[in-house]
VOSE-468490 format. One record per residue (C-alpha): residue number from 1; residue in three letters; x, y, z. Coordinates in Angstrom, 1 decimal. Layout:
<rs>
[r NUM; ALA; [X; Y; Z]] ...
</rs>
This chain:
<rs>
[r 1; MET; [119.3; 189.6; 126.0]] [r 2; PHE; [122.5; 188.3; 124.5]] [r 3; VAL; [124.4; 185.2; 125.6]] [r 4; ASN; [127.9; 184.4; 124.0]] [r 5; ASN; [126.5; 186.7; 121.2]] [r 6; TYR; [123.5; 184.6; 120.8]] [r 7; TYR; [120.1; 186.3; 121.5]] [r 8; PHE; [118.1; 184.3; 124.1]] [r 9; ASP; [114.5; 184.8; 124.7]] [r 10; PRO; [113.6; 182.9; 128.0]] [r 11; TYR; [109.6; 183.1; 127.0]] [r 12; HIS; [110.4; 181.3; 123.8]] [r 13; CYS; [112.5; 178.7; 125.4]] [r 14; LYS; [110.2; 178.1; 127.9]] [r 15; SER; [107.4; 177.4; 125.2]] [r 16; MET; [109.5; 175.1; 123.2]] [r 17; THR; [110.7; 173.3; 126.2]] [r 18; TYR; [106.9; 172.5; 127.1]] [r 19; LYS; [106.1; 171.2; 123.5]] [r 20; ILE; [109.2; 168.8; 123.6]] [r 21; MET; [108.0; 167.4; 127.0]] [r 22; GLY; [104.7; 166.8; 125.7]] [r 23; LYS; [105.8; 164.8; 123.1]] [r 24; ILE; [108.0; 162.8; 125.5]] [r 25; ILE; [105.4; 162.2; 127.6]] [r 26; LYS; [102.9; 161.1; 124.7]] [r 27; SER; [105.5; 158.9; 123.5]] [r 28; ALA; [106.1; 157.2; 126.7]] [r 29; ALA; [102.4; 156.7; 127.1]] [r 30; VAL; [102.3; 154.9; 123.9]] [r 31; LEU; [105.3; 153.0; 124.7]] [r 32; GLY; [103.9; 152.0; 128.1]] [r 33; MET; [100.6; 150.7; 126.3]] [r 34; PHE; [102.4; 148.5; 124.0]] [r 35; LEU; [104.7; 147.1; 126.8]] [r 36; GLY; [101.8; 146.5; 129.0]] [r 37; ILE; [99.9; 144.4; 126.3]] [r 38; PHE; [103.0; 142.5; 125.4]] [r 39; SER; [103.7; 141.5; 128.9]] [r 40; GLY; [100.2; 140.7; 129.5]] [r 41; ALA; [100.4; 138.2; 126.5]] [r 42; ILE; [103.5; 136.7; 128.0]] [r 43; ALA; [102.0; 136.1; 131.3]] [r 44; GLN; [99.0; 134.7; 129.7]] [r 45; THR; [101.0; 132.2; 127.5]] [r 46; THR; [103.1; 131.3; 130.7]] [r 47; LEU; [100.0; 130.5; 132.6]] [r 48; GLU; [98.9; 128.0; 129.8]] [r 49; LEU; [101.9; 126.0; 129.4]] [r 50; PRO; [102.4; 122.9; 131.4]] [r 51; ALA; [105.2; 122.4; 133.7]] [r 52; GLU; [107.4; 120.7; 131.1]] [r 53; SER; [107.4; 124.0; 128.8]] [r 54; ASP; [111.1; 123.7; 128.3]] [r 55; GLN; [110.9; 121.4; 125.4]] [r 56; SER; [110.4; 123.7; 122.8]] [r 57; THR; [109.5; 121.0; 120.0]] [r 58; ASP; [106.5; 119.6; 121.6]] [r 59; TYR; [103.0; 120.4; 120.6]] [r 60; ILE; [100.5; 120.8; 123.4]] [r 61; SER; [97.0; 119.5; 123.3]] [r 62; PRO; [94.0; 121.3; 125.0]] [r 63; GLY; [93.1; 119.8; 128.2]] [r 64; GLY; [92.0; 116.2; 128.6]] [r 65; VAL; [88.8; 114.5; 129.1]] [r 66; PHE; [90.3; 112.0; 131.6]] [r 67; THR; [90.2; 112.3; 135.5]] [r 68; VAL; [93.7; 112.1; 136.8]] [r 69; SER; [94.0; 110.3; 140.3]] [r 70; PRO; [97.7; 109.6; 140.7]] [r 71; VAL; [98.5; 106.3; 142.6]] [r 72; THR; [102.2; 106.4; 144.1]] [r 73; ASP; [105.0; 104.0; 143.4]] [r 74; MET; [103.4; 102.8; 140.2]] [r 75; VAL; [106.3; 103.3; 138.1]] [r 76; GLU; [110.1; 102.7; 138.6]] [r 77; GLY; [112.5; 104.4; 136.4]] [r 78; GLU; [110.2; 107.2; 135.2]] [r 79; GLU; [113.1; 109.2; 134.0]] [r 80; GLN; [113.6; 106.3; 131.4]] [r 81; ILE; [110.1; 107.2; 129.7]] [r 82; ARG; [109.7; 110.3; 127.7]] [r 83; ALA; [106.0; 110.3; 128.1]] [r 84; GLY; [103.1; 108.0; 129.1]] [r 85; LEU; [100.3; 106.9; 131.1]] [r 86; LEU; [98.7; 104.0; 133.0]] [r 87; TYR; [94.8; 104.2; 132.7]] [r 88; ASP; [92.2; 102.2; 134.7]] [r 89; VAL; [89.3; 101.3; 132.1]] [r 90; GLU; [87.0; 100.0; 134.8]] [r 91; LYS; [87.3; 103.1; 136.7]] [r 92; ASP; [87.8; 105.5; 133.9]] [r 93; VAL; [90.8; 107.2; 135.6]] [r 94; VAL; [94.3; 107.8; 134.7]] [r 95; VAL; [96.4; 106.5; 137.7]] [r 96; TRP; [99.7; 107.6; 136.5]] [r 97; GLU; [100.8; 110.0; 133.6]] [r 98; LYS; [103.9; 112.0; 132.2]] [r 99; ASN; [103.9; 114.5; 129.9]] [r 100; MET; [100.2; 113.2; 129.0]] [r 101; HIS; [99.4; 116.2; 126.6]] [r 102; PHE; [102.7; 116.5; 124.8]] [r 103; SER; [103.1; 115.3; 121.4]] [r 104; TYR; [105.8; 113.0; 120.4]] [r 105; PRO; [106.9; 110.8; 117.3]] [r 106; ILE; [105.1; 107.2; 117.5]] [r 107; ALA; [106.6; 105.3; 114.6]] [r 108; SER; [104.5; 102.2; 114.0]] [r 109; LEU; [101.9; 103.0; 116.6]] [r 110; THR; [100.7; 104.8; 113.5]] [r 111; LYS; [99.3; 101.3; 112.3]] [r 112; MET; [96.5; 101.2; 115.1]] [r 113; MET; [94.6; 103.8; 113.0]] [r 114; VAL; [95.2; 101.9; 109.9]] [r 115; ALA; [93.6; 98.8; 111.7]] [r 116; LEU; [90.6; 100.8; 112.8]] [r 117; LEU; [89.9; 102.3; 109.4]] [r 118; ALA; [89.8; 99.0; 108.0]] [r 119; ALA; [87.6; 97.4; 110.8]] [r 120; GLU; [85.4; 100.6; 110.4]] [r 121; ASP; [84.8; 100.0; 106.5]] [r 122; VAL; [84.2; 96.2; 107.6]] [r 123; ALA; [81.5; 97.2; 109.9]] [r 124; ASN; [79.8; 99.6; 107.4]] [r 125; CYS; [80.0; 96.8; 104.7]] [r 126; LYS; [82.2; 98.7; 102.5]] [r 127; ALA; [84.6; 95.9; 102.5]] [r 128; GLU; [85.0; 92.5; 104.1]] [r 129; TRP; [87.8; 90.6; 105.8]] [r 130; THR; [87.9; 88.0; 103.0]] [r 131; ASP; [88.3; 90.6; 100.2]] [r 132; GLU; [91.4; 89.6; 98.1]] [r 133; VAL; [94.1; 92.4; 97.5]] [r 134; LYS; [96.7; 91.7; 94.8]] [r 135; VAL; [100.1; 93.5; 95.5]] [r 136; GLN; [103.4; 93.7; 93.8]] [r 137; ARG; [106.6; 92.5; 95.7]] [r 138; SER; [110.3; 92.6; 95.1]] [r 139; TYR; [112.8; 90.5; 96.4]] [r 140; ARG; [116.6; 90.0; 96.5]] [r 141; ALA; [117.8; 86.4; 96.4]] [r 142; SER; [120.3; 87.5; 99.3]] [r 143; ARG; [121.6; 90.5; 101.0]] [r 144; ARG; [124.6; 90.8; 98.5]] [r 145; SER; [122.7; 89.9; 95.6]] [r 146; LYS; [121.7; 92.5; 92.8]] [r 147; LYS; [119.3; 90.2; 91.3]] [r 148; ILE; [115.7; 91.5; 92.1]] [r 149; TYR; [112.6; 89.2; 91.7]] [r 150; HIS; [109.2; 90.6; 91.1]] [r 151; THR; [106.1; 89.1; 92.0]] [r 152; THR; [102.3; 89.3; 92.3]] [r 153; GLU; [100.8; 88.3; 95.5]] [r 154; THR; [97.4; 87.9; 96.8]] [r 155; TYR; [96.2; 88.7; 100.6]] [r 156; THR; [92.8; 89.1; 101.9]] [r 157; LEU; [92.2; 92.5; 103.9]] [r 158; GLU; [92.4; 90.3; 107.4]] [r 159; SER; [95.9; 88.9; 106.2]] [r 160; LEU; [97.1; 92.4; 105.6]] [r 161; VAL; [95.7; 93.8; 108.9]] [r 162; GLN; [97.6; 90.7; 110.5]] [r 163; LEU; [100.8; 91.7; 108.9]] [r 164; ALA; [100.5; 95.3; 110.0]] [r 165; LEU; [99.5; 94.7; 113.7]] [r 166; ILE; [101.8; 91.5; 114.3]] [r 167; PRO; [105.1; 91.7; 112.4]] [r 168; SER; [104.5; 95.7; 111.9]] [r 169; ASN; [105.1; 95.1; 108.1]] [r 170; ASN; [105.2; 98.5; 106.6]] [r 171; LEU; [104.0; 97.7; 103.0]] [r 172; ALA; [101.0; 96.1; 104.1]] [r 173; CYS; [99.6; 99.3; 105.5]] [r 174; GLY; [100.1; 101.3; 102.1]] [r 175; ASP; [98.3; 98.0; 100.6]] [r 176; ILE; [95.3; 98.6; 102.8]] [r 177; GLY; [95.2; 102.6; 102.1]] [r 178; SER; [95.5; 101.9; 98.4]] [r 179; PHE; [92.6; 99.2; 98.7]] [r 180; LEU; [90.2; 100.9; 100.8]] [r 181; GLU; [90.5; 104.4; 99.4]] [r 182; GLY; [92.1; 104.4; 96.0]] [r 183; ASN; [95.6; 105.7; 96.7]] [r 184; VAL; [97.8; 106.3; 100.1]] [r 185; ASP; [97.4; 110.1; 99.9]] [r 186; LYS; [93.5; 110.0; 100.4]] [r 187; PHE; [93.9; 107.4; 102.9]] [r 188; VAL; [96.3; 109.4; 105.1]] [r 189; GLU; [93.7; 112.3; 104.9]] [r 190; ARG; [91.0; 110.1; 106.1]] [r 191; MET; [93.1; 109.0; 109.0]] [r 192; ASN; [93.6; 112.7; 110.0]] [r 193; VAL; [90.0; 113.1; 109.8]] [r 194; LYS; [89.2; 110.3; 112.0]] [r 195; ALA; [91.9; 111.6; 114.6]] [r 196; LYS; [90.0; 114.7; 114.7]] [r 197; SER; [86.5; 113.2; 115.3]] [r 198; LEU; [88.1; 111.0; 118.2]] [r 199; GLY; [89.1; 114.3; 119.9]] [r 200; MET; [92.8; 113.3; 118.9]] [r 201; ASN; [93.7; 117.1; 118.4]] [r 202; ASN; [97.3; 116.6; 119.2]] [r 203; THR; [98.0; 114.2; 116.5]] [r 204; PHE; [99.3; 114.2; 112.8]] [r 205; TYR; [99.7; 111.4; 110.2]] [r 206; SER; [101.7; 112.0; 107.3]] [r 207; ASN; [101.8; 108.2; 106.1]] [r 208; PRO; [100.1; 105.2; 107.1]] [r 209; SER; [103.2; 102.9; 108.3]] [r 210; GLY; [105.0; 105.3; 110.7]] [r 211; LEU; [108.0; 105.5; 108.6]] [r 212; PRO; [110.2; 108.7; 109.5]] [r 213; ALA; [109.7; 111.8; 107.3]] [r 214; THR; [112.5; 113.7; 105.5]] [r 215; TYR; [112.2; 116.4; 108.1]] [r 216; SER; [111.0; 115.7; 111.9]] [r 217; LYS; [108.4; 117.9; 112.1]] [r 218; TYR; [106.5; 116.1; 109.7]] [r 219; ASP; [107.1; 112.5; 111.4]] [r 220; ASN; [103.8; 111.0; 112.4]] [r 221; HIS; [103.2; 112.3; 116.3]] [r 222; SER; [100.9; 112.0; 118.8]] [r 223; SER; [100.2; 112.3; 122.6]] [r 224; PRO; [99.7; 109.7; 125.4]] [r 225; HIS; [96.2; 111.3; 125.9]] [r 226; ASP; [95.5; 110.9; 122.1]] [r 227; LEU; [96.8; 107.4; 121.8]] [r 228; LEU; [94.6; 106.4; 124.8]] [r 229; LEU; [91.5; 107.6; 122.6]] [r 230; LEU; [92.5; 105.5; 119.9]] [r 231; ALA; [93.2; 102.3; 122.1]] [r 232; LEU; [89.8; 102.7; 123.7]] [r 233; GLU; [88.1; 102.6; 120.4]] [r 234; LEU; [90.4; 99.4; 119.2]] [r 235; ILE; [89.3; 97.2; 122.4]] [r 236; LYS; [85.7; 97.6; 121.4]] [r 237; ASN; [86.3; 95.8; 118.2]] [r 238; GLU; [86.7; 91.8; 118.9]] [r 239; ASP; [88.0; 91.2; 115.2]] [r 240; LEU; [91.2; 93.5; 115.9]] [r 241; MET; [91.6; 92.4; 119.4]] [r 242; LYS; [91.6; 88.7; 117.9]] [r 243; VAL; [94.6; 89.8; 115.7]] [r 244; THR; [96.4; 91.6; 118.5]] [r 245; SER; [96.2; 88.9; 121.1]] [r 246; VAL; [98.0; 86.1; 119.3]] [r 247; GLY; [101.6; 85.5; 119.5]] [r 248; TYR; [102.2; 84.0; 116.3]] [r 249; VAL; [100.2; 84.1; 113.0]] [r 250; GLU; [100.3; 82.2; 109.8]] [r 251; VAL; [99.7; 84.1; 106.7]] [r 252; ASP; [98.9; 83.1; 103.2]] [r 253; ASN; [99.9; 85.0; 100.2]] [r 254; GLY; [98.4; 83.0; 97.6]] [r 255; LYS; [101.6; 81.0; 96.6]] [r 256; SER; [102.8; 80.4; 100.2]] [r 257; SER; [102.6; 80.8; 103.7]] [r 258; ALA; [104.9; 82.1; 106.6]] [r 259; VAL; [104.7; 82.3; 110.4]] [r 260; HIS; [105.3; 85.7; 111.9]] [r 261; ARG; [106.0; 86.5; 115.8]] [r 262; ASN; [104.1; 89.5; 117.3]] [r 263; HIS; [106.5; 92.4; 118.0]] [r 264; ASN; [104.6; 93.0; 121.2]] [r 265; ARG; [106.7; 90.3; 123.4]] [r 266; LEU; [104.3; 91.0; 126.5]] [r 267; VAL; [101.5; 89.0; 124.5]] [r 268; ILE; [103.5; 86.2; 124.2]] [r 269; ASP; [105.3; 86.2; 127.8]] [r 270; TYR; [101.8; 86.8; 129.6]] [r 271; GLU; [99.5; 84.8; 127.3]] [r 272; ASN; [95.7; 85.2; 128.0]] [r 273; GLN; [96.6; 88.2; 130.0]] [r 274; VAL; [98.2; 90.8; 127.7]] [r 275; ASP; [96.0; 91.1; 124.6]] [r 276; GLY; [97.5; 94.0; 122.6]] [r 277; LEU; [98.2; 96.5; 121.1]] [r 278; LYS; [101.0; 97.7; 119.3]] [r 279; THR; [104.8; 98.4; 119.3]] [r 280; GLY; [106.8; 101.1; 117.5]] [r 281; TYR; [110.3; 102.1; 116.8]] [r 282; THR; [112.5; 104.9; 115.0]] [r 283; LYS; [115.6; 106.6; 115.9]] [r 284; ARG; [113.5; 109.8; 116.9]] [r 285; ALA; [110.6; 108.2; 118.3]] [r 286; ARG; [112.8; 105.5; 120.1]] [r 287; TYR; [110.8; 102.2; 121.5]] [r 288; CYS; [107.3; 102.8; 121.9]] [r 289; LEU; [104.4; 100.3; 123.1]] [r 290; THR; [100.7; 100.8; 123.6]] [r 291; ALA; [99.6; 97.7; 125.7]] [r 292; THR; [96.5; 96.5; 127.1]] [r 293; ALA; [95.8; 93.9; 129.7]] [r 294; ASN; [92.8; 91.9; 131.0]] [r 295; LYS; [93.5; 90.0; 133.9]] [r 296; ASP; [90.5; 88.5; 135.7]] [r 297; ASP; [88.5; 90.5; 133.4]] [r 298; TYR; [89.9; 93.9; 134.8]] [r 299; ARG; [91.2; 95.9; 132.0]] [r 300; ILE; [94.0; 98.6; 132.0]] [r 301; ILE; [96.1; 100.3; 129.2]] [r 302; SER; [99.5; 101.5; 129.6]] [r 303; ILE; [101.1; 103.7; 126.8]] [r 304; VAL; [105.0; 104.8; 126.9]] [r 305; LEU; [107.0; 106.8; 124.4]] [r 306; GLY; [110.5; 107.3; 123.9]] [r 307; VAL; [112.4; 104.3; 125.8]] [r 308; SER; [115.9; 103.9; 125.1]] [r 309; GLY; [115.7; 100.2; 124.5]] [r 310; PRO; [113.1; 97.1; 123.7]] [r 311; TYR; [113.8; 94.9; 126.8]] [r 312; LEU; [113.9; 97.9; 128.9]] [r 313; ARG; [110.4; 99.3; 127.6]] [r 314; ASN; [108.9; 95.7; 128.2]] [r 315; GLU; [109.9; 95.5; 131.5]] [r 316; LEU; [108.7; 99.2; 132.5]] [r 317; VAL; [105.4; 98.4; 131.3]] [r 318; ALA; [105.1; 95.0; 132.8]] [r 319; THR; [106.2; 96.2; 136.1]] [r 320; MET; [103.7; 99.2; 135.9]] [r 321; MET; [101.0; 96.8; 135.1]] [r 322; ASN; [101.8; 94.3; 137.9]] [r 323; ARG; [102.1; 97.1; 140.5]] [r 324; TYR; [98.8; 98.5; 139.9]] [r 325; TYR; [97.1; 94.7; 139.7]] [r 326; ASN; [98.7; 94.1; 143.1]] [r 327; HIS; [97.4; 97.7; 144.3]] [r 328; ILE; [93.6; 96.8; 143.3]] [r 329; GLY; [94.1; 93.3; 144.9]] [r 330; CYS; [94.1; 91.1; 141.5]] [r 331; GLY; [97.6; 89.8; 142.0]] [r 332; ALA; [100.6; 90.2; 139.5]] [r 333; MET; [100.3; 88.8; 136.0]] [r 334; ALA; [101.8; 85.4; 135.9]] [r 335; LYS; [104.3; 84.7; 133.0]] [r 336; THR; [103.4; 82.0; 130.5]] [r 337; ASN; [104.5; 78.6; 131.3]] [r 338; GLU; [107.0; 77.7; 128.4]] [r 339; PRO; [106.2; 74.3; 126.5]] [r 340; PRO; [108.9; 71.7; 126.4]] [r 341; LEU; [111.5; 72.7; 124.0]] [r 342; LEU; [112.5; 70.1; 121.2]] [r 343; GLN; [116.1; 69.7; 120.5]] [r 344; LYS; [115.4; 69.6; 116.7]] [r 345; SER; [114.2; 72.4; 114.0]] [r 346; VAL; [111.1; 72.3; 112.3]] [r 347; LEU; [113.5; 73.0; 108.9]] [r 348; THR; [115.3; 69.5; 109.9]] [r 349; THR; [117.9; 68.3; 107.3]] [r 350; ASP; [119.9; 65.1; 107.1]] [r 351; GLN; [122.9; 66.8; 109.0]] [r 352; GLY; [120.6; 68.1; 111.8]] [r 353; ASP; [119.9; 71.4; 113.5]] [r 354; ASP; [121.1; 72.5; 116.9]] [r 355; GLY; [118.6; 75.0; 117.3]] [r 356; THR; [115.6; 74.8; 119.7]] [r 357; VAL; [112.1; 75.2; 118.8]] [r 358; ALA; [108.7; 75.3; 120.8]] [r 359; TYR; [105.1; 74.7; 119.8]] [r 360; ARG; [103.0; 77.7; 119.5]] [r 361; LEU; [99.3; 78.2; 118.9]] [r 362; VAL; [99.1; 80.4; 115.6]] [r 363; TRP; [96.0; 81.6; 113.5]] [r 364; THR; [95.6; 79.8; 110.1]] [r 365; LYS; [93.0; 79.3; 107.4]] [r 366; GLU; [91.5; 75.8; 107.3]] [r 367; LYS; [89.3; 74.5; 104.7]] [r 368; LYS; [86.1; 72.9; 105.9]] [r 369; SER; [83.5; 70.8; 104.0]] [r 370; HIS; [79.7; 71.4; 104.8]] [r 371; ILE; [76.7; 69.6; 103.5]] [r 372; VAL; [73.7; 71.6; 102.9]] [r 373; ARG; [70.7; 70.7; 105.1]] [r 374; SER; [67.1; 70.7; 104.0]] [r 375; GLY; [65.8; 74.5; 104.0]] [r 376; GLU; [69.2; 75.9; 104.8]] [r 377; THR; [70.3; 79.2; 103.2]] [r 378; LEU; [73.7; 80.7; 102.6]] [r 379; SER; [73.3; 83.4; 105.1]] [r 380; GLU; [72.8; 80.6; 107.9]] [r 381; ILE; [75.6; 78.9; 106.7]] [r 382; GLY; [78.0; 82.1; 106.6]] [r 383; SER; [76.4; 82.9; 110.4]] [r 384; ARG; [77.6; 79.3; 111.5]] [r 385; TYR; [81.1; 79.8; 110.3]] [r 386; ARG; [81.1; 83.5; 110.9]] [r 387; VAL; [82.2; 84.3; 107.3]] [r 388; PRO; [80.0; 86.6; 104.6]] [r 389; TYR; [77.7; 84.6; 102.5]] [r 390; SER; [79.4; 86.4; 99.5]] [r 391; SER; [82.5; 84.7; 100.2]] [r 392; ILE; [80.9; 81.2; 100.3]] [r 393; LYS; [79.6; 82.0; 97.0]] [r 394; ARG; [82.8; 83.2; 95.5]] [r 395; TRP; [84.7; 80.0; 97.2]] [r 396; ASN; [82.5; 77.4; 95.5]] [r 397; GLY; [81.8; 79.4; 92.4]] [r 398; LEU; [77.8; 80.0; 92.9]] [r 399; ARG; [76.0; 82.4; 90.5]] [r 400; SER; [73.1; 82.6; 92.6]] [r 401; ASP; [72.0; 82.2; 96.4]] [r 402; ARG; [70.1; 79.2; 95.5]] [r 403; ILE; [71.7; 76.0; 97.1]] [r 404; TYR; [70.3; 72.5; 97.2]] [r 405; SER; [69.8; 69.8; 100.2]] [r 406; GLY; [72.8; 67.6; 100.1]] [r 407; GLN; [75.0; 70.0; 98.1]] [r 408; ARG; [78.7; 70.2; 99.2]] [r 409; LEU; [79.9; 73.7; 100.1]] [r 410; TYR; [83.8; 74.5; 101.1]] [r 411; VAL; [84.2; 77.4; 103.5]] [r 412; TYR; [87.3; 78.9; 104.9]] [r 413; VAL; [87.3; 79.5; 108.4]] [r 414; SER; [90.2; 81.0; 110.9]] [r 415; THR; [91.3; 78.3; 113.5]] [r 416; GLN; [94.2; 77.9; 115.9]] [r 417; LYS; [97.0; 75.3; 115.1]] [r 418; ARG; [99.8; 74.2; 117.1]] [r 419; ILE; [103.0; 74.5; 115.1]] [r 420; ALA; [107.0; 74.2; 116.1]] [r 421; VAL; [108.5; 77.8; 115.9]] [r 422; LYS; [112.2; 78.5; 116.2]] [r 423; GLU; [113.1; 80.6; 119.2]] [r 424; ASN; [115.6; 83.3; 118.7]] [r 425; ASP; [116.5; 85.3; 121.9]] [r 426; ASN; [118.3; 88.0; 119.5]] [r 427; GLU; [115.7; 88.6; 117.0]] [r 428; ALA; [115.6; 92.0; 116.2]] [r 429; GLU; [112.9; 94.3; 117.3]] [r 430; GLU; [110.7; 96.2; 114.7]] [r 431; ASN; [112.6; 98.8; 112.7]] [r 432; ASP; [110.5; 101.5; 110.9]] [r 433; GLU; [113.6; 103.3; 109.6]] [r 434; GLY; [113.9; 100.8; 106.9]] [r 435; GLY; [111.4; 101.0; 103.9]] [r 436; ASP; [111.6; 97.6; 103.0]] [r 437; GLN; [110.6; 98.2; 99.6]] [r 438; ILE; [112.9; 95.3; 98.4]] [r 439; GLU; [112.7; 92.5; 100.9]] [r 440; VAL; [115.5; 89.7; 101.0]] [r 441; ALA; [114.0; 86.5; 99.7]] [r 442; GLU; [115.9; 84.3; 102.1]] [r 443; ASN; [114.2; 85.9; 105.3]] [r 444; LYS; [110.7; 84.7; 103.6]] [r 445; THR; [109.0; 81.2; 103.5]] [r 446; THR; [108.4; 81.6; 99.8]] [r 447; ASP; [108.5; 78.9; 96.8]] [r 448; THR; [111.9; 79.6; 95.5]] [r 449; ALA; [111.9; 76.4; 93.3]] [r 450; ASP; [110.4; 78.1; 90.3]] [r 451; LYS; [112.7; 81.2; 90.5]] [r 452; THR; [116.1; 81.2; 88.6]] [r 453; PRO; [119.0; 80.5; 91.0]] [r 454; VAL; [121.6; 83.0; 91.7]] [r 455; LYS; [125.2; 82.1; 91.3]] [r 456; THR; [127.4; 82.6; 94.2]] [r 457; ALA; [131.0; 82.2; 92.6]] [r 458; ASP; [132.3; 80.2; 95.4]] [r 459; VAL; [131.9; 82.1; 98.1]] [r 460; LYS; [131.0; 80.5; 101.6]] [r 461; PRO; [128.4; 81.9; 103.4]] [r 462; LYS; [129.1; 83.4; 107.0]] [r 463; SER; [125.9; 81.5; 108.5]] [r 464; VAL; [123.7; 78.6; 107.1]] [r 465; ASN; [120.5; 79.3; 105.9]] [r 466; PRO; [118.0; 76.7; 107.2]] [r 467; LEU; [115.7; 77.4; 104.2]] [r 468; GLU; [118.3; 76.4; 101.8]] [r 469; GLN; [119.2; 73.2; 104.2]] [r 470; ALA; [115.7; 72.3; 103.9]] [r 471; LEU; [115.6; 72.5; 100.1]] [r 472; LYS; [118.5; 70.1; 100.1]] [r 473; SER; [115.9; 67.3; 101.1]] [r 474; TYR; [114.1; 68.0; 97.7]] [r 475; ASP; [114.5; 67.0; 94.0]] [r 476; VAL; [113.3; 69.4; 91.2]] [r 477; TYR; [111.4; 67.9; 88.7]] [r 478; VAL; [110.8; 70.2; 85.7]] [r 479; VAL; [107.3; 69.4; 84.1]] [r 480; GLN; [107.0; 68.3; 80.6]] [r 481; PRO; [104.3; 68.3; 78.1]] [r 482; GLY; [101.4; 65.8; 78.8]] [r 483; ASP; [102.8; 65.2; 82.5]] [r 484; THR; [100.1; 64.6; 85.3]] [r 485; LEU; [100.6; 64.4; 88.9]] [r 486; TRP; [100.3; 60.7; 88.6]] [r 487; ASN; [102.6; 60.1; 85.8]] [r 488; ILE; [105.2; 62.1; 87.9]] [r 489; ALA; [104.4; 60.4; 91.2]] [r 490; GLN; [105.3; 56.8; 89.3]] [r 491; LYS; [108.8; 58.1; 88.5]] [r 492; TYR; [109.6; 58.5; 92.2]] [r 493; THR; [109.5; 55.9; 94.9]] [r 494; GLY; [107.2; 56.2; 97.9]] [r 495; ILE; [105.7; 59.3; 96.2]] [r 496; SER; [102.1; 59.7; 95.6]] [r 497; ALA; [100.2; 62.5; 93.7]] [r 498; GLU; [98.6; 63.8; 96.8]] [r 499; ASP; [102.2; 64.3; 98.2]] [r 500; ILE; [103.4; 66.5; 95.2]] [r 501; ARG; [100.4; 68.5; 95.4]] [r 502; ARG; [100.9; 69.3; 98.9]] [r 503; THR; [104.4; 70.0; 99.0]] [r 504; ASN; [103.9; 72.6; 95.7]] [r 505; ASN; [100.6; 73.9; 96.8]] [r 506; ILE; [98.9; 73.0; 93.9]] [r 507; ARG; [95.2; 73.9; 93.8]] [r 508; THR; [93.9; 73.4; 90.3]] [r 509; PRO; [95.4; 71.0; 87.4]] [r 510; LYS; [95.9; 74.4; 85.3]] [r 511; ALA; [99.0; 75.3; 87.7]] [r 512; LEU; [100.8; 72.4; 85.9]] [r 513; GLN; [102.0; 73.9; 83.0]] [r 514; PRO; [105.3; 72.6; 80.9]] [r 515; GLY; [108.4; 74.2; 82.4]] [r 516; THR; [107.1; 74.3; 85.9]] [r 517; LYS; [109.5; 73.2; 88.5]] [r 518; LEU; [108.2; 70.9; 91.1]] [r 519; LYS; [109.9; 70.1; 94.6]] [r 520; ILE; [109.9; 66.1; 95.0]] [r 521; LYS; [110.8; 65.1; 98.6]] [r 522; LYS; [113.7; 62.8; 98.6]] [r 523; GLN; [113.1; 59.4; 100.3]] [r 524; GLY; [115.7; 58.0; 102.6]] 
</rs>
């Protein structure tokens, strides 16, 4: 059969058609199988995602271990919070949560893990709170000065933990890590291992301070669920709660001391009610807070992440806690009654200072004398003052454990002291963005008399530095060969050797070397 001059075989065409149809059917079956598997995977993934699955950068933790029993009207302005929760410790129930299992940058909330590991080593006798840590510091004379001073400072492990938790010092965290593990990298690795052991499967640490990483995906991040697990570990440790519950602390660096304010303002505003734990801020994390209150011995924990401002953050947490305390019948927390303000600064000069100060309770080290009783041992003395007996040996230069009745020993204990602290309503919140590798000397209460002054070339400062005003009340004396404190005191009217020793923090006669500059307080 010919069609248009071409031969056409109907039987041959039919056979070819069947072959082509068979291949099409076979290909369709394979394609259908592939589409079925793919669609099933998509469906399964969709079912596992929480409701807030539109946030593609979040890491989702596997299900929580806490019972969630929402209480209505607990949080006002919930849209201002990126993620958070409110947890009733006594009932072991979460009464409010938002994005509880989503992970976000946490900034200085990282320091809670640093403190926990330090307390863990102390509990395991691998370290002591009184262990001395020597660190290198660099300071500028002023923000505009190019002159940098390098110095060695000595802190105790307890002081470094106080610096990390209260003023949120970033350098202190690295010092703790280097002291406990030899280097920071090993310490960060240990932080991640500890997080996994606590069930914090949605947490990652890249550094011990919370500073932002070069790339956002390497920022320290965690979820409210994981931070709750960490907070529950911290509140079990009395030493750490003693640190986080104070509004102000005095820290000694071996050369001088400085008073630091707690960045968690709720501890100051609700004294003896809010007793922790940590604040945090970076541009990517925004303002974060893990807070705990124990009003009427009823403990609750609040965690908020990603709030736009510090005052809004504090107000949201305080309101949340007060509403829940009212809900359970405990009544709202009462704000601390401010003590009478003095219209005179603690750094008073002859010209006066219009700033206002208030008396605050701060923790400080106090030297006490102990007379050994008959049959008393170093361990018993250490238990009495709550210090390790090895520290008593070091403080008193003892080579053995043998002590004698009537022997005088010196111990250093942590005590509370009332001091005048200048109030500044505009004081900046913590900012982890700055690495503070080089600090400004004028912002620290350091002994600047032994440093070469920087010439300012007749430029008037925009603001008066209280420290510089205070130094105008002193004369500077350069120690000469053969000088003693008594000889120097005889050259000034109304000054004793004890006054010079206290003003310049002289502990041993060896510190009085020729060329040393001493501050002598002006009389009249």
